[in-house]
C-alpha positions in Angstrom: -47.6 -31.0 -41.7 -46.3 -31.6 -45.1 -43.4 -29.1 -44.5 -42.2 -30.6 -41.4 -42.2 -34.1 -43.2 -40.3 -33.0 -46.0 -37.8 -31.3 -44.0 -37.4 -34.9 -41.7 -36.8 -36.6 -44.7 -34.2 -34.0 -45.9 -32.6 -34.3 -42.6 -32.4 -38.1 -42.8 -31.0 -38.4 -46.5 -28.3 -35.9 -45.4 -27.4 -37.9 -42.2 -27.4 -40.8 -44.5 -24.1 -39.7 -46.3 -21.7 -41.7 -44.6 -17.7 -41.7 -44.7 -18.3 -44.3 -47.6 -19.7 -41.9 -49.8 -16.6 -39.3 -49.4 -14.2 -40.1 -51.8 -10.6 -39.7 -51.7 -9.2 -37.4 -54.7 -6.3 -35.0 -55.4 -6.8 -31.3 -55.7 -5.0 -28.5 -57.8 -4.1 -25.6 -55.4 -2.5 -23.3 -57.4 0.5 -25.3 -59.0 0.7 -28.0 -56.6 -1.6 -31.1 -56.0 -2.8 -31.8 -52.6 -4.5 -34.9 -51.4 -8.2 -33.9 -50.9 -11.6 -35.5 -50.4 -14.9 -34.9 -52.1 -18.4 -35.8 -52.0 -21.5 -35.5 -54.3 -24.6 -34.2 -53.0 -28.1 -33.7 -54.6 -28.4 -30.3 -53.5 -28.2 -27.0 -54.9 -24.7 -25.2 -55.4 -26.1 -21.9 -53.8 -27.5 -23.8 -50.6 -24.4 -25.8 -50.3 -22.2 -22.8 -50.9 -23.9 -20.7 -48.2 -23.7 -23.7 -45.8 -20.1 -23.7 -46.3 -19.8 -20.0 -45.6 -21.8 -20.3 -42.6 -20.3 -23.4 -41.4 -16.9 -21.6 -41.6 -18.3 -19.1 -39.0 -19.6 -21.6 -36.9 -16.2 -23.4 -36.8 -14.8 -20.0 -35.8 -12.6 -19.7 -39.1 -11.9 -16.5 -41.1 -12.8 -17.5 -44.7 -10.7 -16.1 -47.7 -11.0 -16.8 -51.4 -7.9 -18.2 -52.4 -6.9 -19.5 -55.9 -10.9 -20.0 -56.5 -11.3 -21.8 -53.2 -12.9 -20.8 -49.9 -10.1 -21.0 -47.5 -9.0 -20.7 -43.9 -5.3 -19.9 -44.0 -2.9 -20.4 -41.5 -5.6 -21.3 -38.7 -6.1 -24.0 -36.3 -9.2 -26.5 -36.9 -9.2 -28.6 -34.0 -11.0 -31.6 -35.8 -8.3 -31.6 -38.8 -5.0 -30.5 -36.9 -3.9 -28.8 -33.6 -1.3 -26.8 -35.6 -2.2 -23.9 -38.1 -3.1 -25.3 -41.5 -4.4 -24.1 -44.9 -8.0 -25.4 -45.3 -9.4 -25.1 -49.0 -12.8 -25.9 -49.7 -14.8 -25.6 -53.3 -18.4 -26.2 -54.1 -18.9 -27.0 -57.8 -22.1 -27.2 -59.6 -22.9 -30.7 -61.2 -25.9 -31.7 -63.4 -27.9 -33.3 -60.7 -26.7 -31.5 -57.6 -23.2 -30.3 -56.3 -19.3 -31.5 -55.8 -17.9 -30.5 -52.5 -14.1 -30.7 -52.3 -11.8 -30.3 -49.4 -8.0 -30.0 -49.2 -5.7 -29.5 -46.4 -2.2 -28.1 -46.5 0.0 -28.6 -43.4 2.7 -26.4 -42.6 4.9 -29.0 -41.1 6.3 -30.9 -43.8 6.8 -34.0 -41.4 3.3 -34.5 -41.0 1.8 -36.9 -43.6 -0.7 -35.2 -46.0 -2.8 -38.4 -46.3 -3.4 -38.1 -42.3 -4.7 -34.6 -42.8 -6.8 -35.8 -45.7 -8.4 -38.5 -43.4 -9.1 -35.7 -40.7 -10.6 -33.6 -43.5 -12.8 -36.5 -44.5 -14.2 -36.3 -40.9 -14.7 -32.6 -41.3 -16.4 -32.8 -44.7 -18.8 -35.4 -43.2 -19.6 -33.2 -40.2 -20.2 -30.4 -42.8 -22.4 -32.8 -44.8 -24.6 -33.5 -41.7 -24.5 -29.5 -40.8 -26.2 -28.8 -44.3 -29.4 -30.3 -42.7 -29.2 -27.8 -39.9 -28.5 -24.9 -42.3 -31.4 -25.8 -44.5 -33.8 -26.2 -41.4 -32.5 -22.8 -40.4 -33.2 -21.3 -43.9 -36.6 -22.7 -43.9 -37.3 -21.7 -40.3 -36.4 -18.0 -41.4 -38.7 -18.2 -44.4 -41.4 -19.5 -42.2 -40.8 -16.9 -39.7 -41.2 -14.3 -42.3 -44.3 -15.9 -43.4 -45.5 -15.7 -39.8 -44.5 -12.1 -39.5 -46.6 -11.3 -42.6 -49.6 -13.4 -41.5 -49.3 -11.6 -37.9 -49.3 -8.3 -39.8 -52.3 -9.2 -41.9 -54.0 -10.7 -38.9 -53.3 -7.3 -37.0 -54.6 -5.4 -39.8 -57.7 -7.5 -40.4 -58.2 -7.1 -36.6 -58.0 -3.3 -36.8 -60.1 -3.2 -39.7 -62.7 -5.5 -38.0 -62.6 -3.2 -34.9 -63.2 -0.2 -37.0 -66.0 -1.9 -39.0 -67.5 -2.7 -35.3 -67.4 0.8 -34.3 -68.8 2.1 -37.6 -71.8 -0.4 -37.1 -72.1 0.5 -33.5 -72.4 4.2 -34.6 -74.9 3.2 -37.1 -76.9 1.3 -34.9 -76.9 4.4 -32.4 -78.0 6.6 -35.1 -80.8 4.3 -36.0 -82.0 4.2 -32.4 -81.8 7.9 -32.2 -84.0 8.1 -35.4 -86.4 5.3 -34.3 -86.6 7.6 -31.1 -87.3 10.6 -33.4 -89.9 8.8 -35.4 -91.5 7.7 -32.1 -92.0 11.4 -31.1 -93.2 12.4 -34.5 -95.6 9.5 -34.6 -96.8 10.4 -31.2 -97.3 14.0 -32.5 -99.0 12.8 -35.4 -101.5 10.7 -33.0 -101.9 13.8 -30.9 -102.9 15.8 -34.1 -105.2 13.3 -35.7 -106.7 13.1 -32.3 -107.1 17.1 -32.3 -108.5 17.0 -35.9 -111.1 14.2 -34.8 -112.0 16.5 -31.8 -112.2 19.6 -34.2 -114.2 17.8 -36.6 -116.5 16.4 -34.0 -116.9 20.1 -32.8 -117.7 21.2 -36.4 -120.5 18.5 -36.6 -121.9 19.6 -33.5 -121.9 23.1 -34.5 -123.4 22.2 -37.9 -126.4 20.6 -36.0 -126.6 23.3 -33.8 -126.4 25.8 -37.0 -129.3 23.5 -38.7 -131.4 23.9 -35.5 -130.8 27.5 -35.5 -131.7 28.0 -39.2 -135.0 25.9 -38.6 -135.9 28.4 -35.6 -135.0 31.3 -37.9 -136.9 30.0 -40.8 -140.0 29.2 -38.5 -139.7 32.7 -37.1 -139.5 34.4 -40.5 -142.6 32.2 -41.4 -144.5 33.6 -38.5 -143.5 37.1 -39.3 -144.9 36.5 -42.9 -148.0 35.0 -41.5 -148.4 37.9 -39.0 -147.7 40.4 -41.7 -150.2 38.8 -44.0 -152.7 39.1 -41.4 -151.9 42.6 -40.4 -152.3 43.6 -44.2 -155.6 42.0 -44.5 -156.9 43.5 -41.4 -155.7 47.0 -42.7 -157.5 46.6 -46.0 -160.6 45.6 -44.1 -160.3 48.7 -41.7 -160.3 51.2 -44.8 
C-alpha cells in the first residue's frame, strides 16, 4: 500500500508540471543557436534519460546521438510539424534533479522557428507527463521480478514441504511397522512367560511328587532296616 501511495504522489507531481513550468530558451546546436524550451525536474537524470529514449520509441522516432543531443533527424513528429524536422533533446544533470531541453530545426526556412518551439513545448509537456507512466512501468517490472522471485521461493518451499510431508509419512509408516513388530514380540514374550509359568508349576508339582516318593522310599528303607534287625535278632537266638 505504501508503494502504491508513493507512486500515486509521483504521478500527481509529474502531472502538476504545466506549460507555465516550461521555459523558453535558446539552444546551441553545433554552431547555430536555435529557439528551444526546457524544464527542470526533480528526478534522477538516468531515469529521465531512460524515459526520453523510450518516449522516442513510443513516438515512432528513430533516435540518434547528434552533437551531444539525442535527436530525431529528418523525421515527422506530428505534434510538432507535419513536415520532416530535426528534433533535438538533451537531459542534463542538475544539483537537485535534471534539466530537459528540446530544440527543433525545421527544413522549411519560411516556417517560423518560434512556432515550432511552441509546438515543442507541447511535446515536452507530453514527455513530462509520460515520465510518470515510465516510472510506473519500471516499478512494475521491479515488482514483477520480485513476484517471480517470491513465486520461485514459494514453489521451492512448497516442494520442500511436500518432501518433508512424504518423509514424515514414511517415518510414521516405519513407526507403525515397528509397533506391529513390538506387539508381535510382546505377544511372544507373554506366551513365553506363560509357558515358563506352566513349566514352573509343573516343576513344583514334580517336586511335591518327588518329596512324597522320597518319603515312601525312606519309610520303605526304614521298614527294611527294621525287618533286617528282627531277622538278625532271631538268627542269633536260633544259634
